[in-house]
Backbone bond lengths (Angstrom), bond angles and torsions (degrees), N, CA, C in turn:
res aa  C-N    CA-C-N  psi(-1)  N-CA   C-N-CA  omega(-1)  CA-C   N-CA-C  phi
1 M - - - 1.441 - - 1.519 111.45 -
2 A 1.279 116.98 71.46 1.453 120.47 -177.53 1.507 113.33 -77.99
3 R 1.297 118.28 -26.88 1.472 120.78 -176.14 1.530 111.05 -94.81
4 V 1.329 114.35 63.70 1.459 121.84 178.73 1.552 110.70 -129.39
5 C 1.312 115.55 130.69 1.436 118.61 178.47 1.539 110.34 -72.79
6 Q 1.343 117.29 131.56 1.459 121.33 -175.44 1.560 112.14 -71.97
7 V 1.351 115.26 -23.81 1.475 117.42 -177.04 1.529 112.03 -95.27
8 T 1.308 117.39 -50.53 1.463 119.38 -174.97 1.520 112.07 -94.28
9 G 1.340 119.65 -17.62 1.487 122.51 -177.75 1.508 113.64 77.88
10 K 1.316 118.06 15.24 1.486 120.18 177.65 1.493 109.61 -65.70
11 K 1.310 116.44 139.68 1.484 122.67 178.78 1.494 109.95 -142.85
12 P 1.306 118.23 170.51 1.471 121.91 -179.09 1.535 111.78 -59.57
13 I 1.318 117.30 143.76 1.487 122.40 172.94 1.500 108.09 -125.00
14 G 1.352 115.33 158.44 1.465 120.79 -176.81 1.491 111.05 -94.24
15 G 1.332 112.54 162.21 1.465 116.77 177.51 1.555 107.23 -170.26
16 H 1.340 116.79 -159.09 1.428 119.79 -177.91 1.524 110.21 -133.55
17 Y 1.324 115.45 145.25 1.426 121.48 161.88 1.553 104.25 -78.89
18 V 1.256 119.89 136.15 1.477 123.11 175.66 1.475 110.35 -120.52
19 S 1.339 115.18 115.60 1.477 121.73 -179.48 1.511 112.98 -77.73
20 H 1.302 116.44 172.92 1.467 120.17 177.01 1.523 110.53 -59.43
21 S 1.313 115.76 -34.99 1.518 119.62 -177.85 1.533 108.10 -87.70
22 N 1.310 120.94 11.89 1.449 128.41 174.20 1.565 111.13 67.06
23 I 1.271 116.32 29.86 1.500 120.57 172.13 1.535 106.75 -84.82
24 K 1.335 112.93 131.55 1.500 116.76 -174.73 1.539 107.88 -111.85
25 T 1.346 113.87 130.36 1.469 122.85 173.66 1.481 108.54 -127.35
26 K 1.331 114.80 150.38 1.448 121.29 -175.45 1.491 114.35 -65.42
27 R 1.344 117.57 147.92 1.447 124.95 174.27 1.502 108.89 -151.56
28 R 1.341 117.16 171.99 1.464 122.06 176.70 1.522 108.79 -125.03
29 F 1.323 114.85 137.69 1.421 123.15 170.13 1.499 109.53 -95.29
30 L 1.305 119.08 112.88 1.474 122.84 -177.50 1.490 112.44 -92.56
31 P 1.298 121.85 142.73 1.449 122.80 177.80 1.547 110.51 -73.03
32 N 1.287 116.99 153.42 1.470 120.85 -179.03 1.497 107.09 -83.37
33 L 1.337 116.23 87.47 1.450 120.46 -177.13 1.536 111.13 -96.92
34 Q 1.315 114.83 144.36 1.482 122.32 177.65 1.553 107.54 -130.37
35 T 1.309 117.16 138.49 1.449 120.15 172.03 1.515 106.46 -91.99
36 K 1.335 116.15 116.19 1.467 120.92 -173.55 1.501 111.51 -128.87
37 R 1.318 116.36 140.82 1.429 123.08 176.95 1.547 108.55 -99.25
38 F 1.329 116.96 130.56 1.437 123.56 178.61 1.533 108.20 -119.18
39 Y 1.332 116.54 143.16 1.445 120.57 174.14 1.487 108.60 -90.61
40 F 1.354 116.46 117.22 1.469 123.75 -178.83 1.457 106.90 -97.78
41 A 1.358 116.73 96.48 1.463 122.96 -172.47 1.490 113.95 -64.23
42 E 1.357 117.73 -33.84 1.466 119.77 -177.50 1.514 113.19 -64.65
43 E 1.326 117.01 -29.01 1.485 120.31 176.72 1.517 111.16 -107.11
44 D 1.293 118.78 1.51 1.483 125.86 179.69 1.524 109.48 52.62
45 R 1.323 116.88 54.88 1.464 119.36 175.77 1.528 107.72 -155.27
46 W 1.387 112.25 168.04 1.438 121.57 177.01 1.513 109.94 -93.68
47 V 1.356 117.13 139.15 1.441 122.52 179.85 1.548 106.31 -122.44
48 T 1.362 114.85 130.81 1.462 119.28 178.97 1.526 106.29 -104.79
49 L 1.343 114.52 128.06 1.447 122.21 -179.90 1.547 109.64 -127.28
50 K 1.310 116.85 144.81 1.457 122.97 170.38 1.510 106.57 -96.45
51 V 1.345 117.29 104.68 1.462 119.81 -173.36 1.512 111.12 -128.61
52 S 1.327 114.16 155.06 1.498 120.29 173.61 1.486 107.62 -80.63
53 T 1.296 116.93 167.92 1.473 121.79 -178.71 1.549 107.99 -69.61
54 E 1.342 118.27 -29.90 1.448 120.09 173.52 1.535 112.53 -63.52
55 A 1.337 114.04 -37.53 1.449 118.84 179.70 1.516 109.60 -69.80
56 L 1.338 119.91 -32.95 1.474 119.93 174.84 1.503 111.46 -60.17
57 R 1.330 116.76 -40.08 1.460 120.36 177.06 1.510 112.10 -66.19
58 T 1.289 117.00 -34.37 1.488 122.47 179.62 1.508 105.43 -67.80
59 I 1.313 119.49 -45.05 1.463 121.63 -178.67 1.536 110.98 -63.73
60 N 1.322 115.08 -39.78 1.518 118.13 178.20 1.524 109.90 -66.06
61 K 1.325 118.50 -34.93 1.454 121.01 -175.85 1.519 111.40 -79.80
62 N 1.353 119.38 -46.34 1.456 122.74 -172.23 1.529 112.34 -94.03
63 G 1.322 117.09 -23.59 1.489 120.68 -177.40 1.541 109.15 100.43
64 L 1.293 114.53 148.04 1.436 122.10 -176.62 1.551 111.33 -67.92
65 S 1.302 117.01 -39.05 1.485 118.14 -179.21 1.522 113.03 -62.88
66 T 1.328 116.82 -38.98 1.489 121.49 176.56 1.484 110.61 -63.67
67 V 1.277 118.45 -44.37 1.462 122.54 -176.39 1.538 110.53 -68.01
68 I 1.303 117.57 -41.68 1.471 123.00 177.86 1.532 109.64 -65.08
69 K 1.314 115.80 -41.49 1.485 117.19 177.49 1.518 111.21 -61.53
70 E 1.317 120.10 -40.49 1.453 122.10 177.60 1.516 111.76 -65.79
71 L 1.340 117.34 -40.43 1.469 122.02 178.49 1.521 110.76 -61.02
72 R 1.341 117.25 -44.73 1.432 122.39 179.52 1.523 112.16 -64.48
73 A 1.364 114.75 -34.12 1.469 118.00 179.75 1.525 109.64 -70.76
74 K 1.343 117.14 -25.63 1.489 120.11 177.40 1.515 110.77 -80.51
75 G 1.339 118.16 -11.59 1.436 121.66 178.80 1.522 113.90 103.14
76 E 1.312 118.86 5.26 1.444 123.52 178.32 1.541 109.17 -73.15
77 K 1.353 115.15 134.26 1.467 119.66 178.84 1.546 109.83 -87.80
78 I 1.356 115.18 115.63 1.444 118.88 -178.09 1.525 108.39 -127.83
């Protein structure tokens, strides 16, 4: 499961392509993931996270230290 956001947990979901004649074939909707480096000032190091664009907004709003604290509480190794 490589395509999973580390912060929000978003992952691919399934769906259908629907043609003009209403024939349905399988497809996947992938999350908009970005690999991003953040400077974590409290530990004086860079942290690389695979995050969705929604998670980037969450980090901007709540702060990196809050988000990392929540991830570590869930058992994620950062």
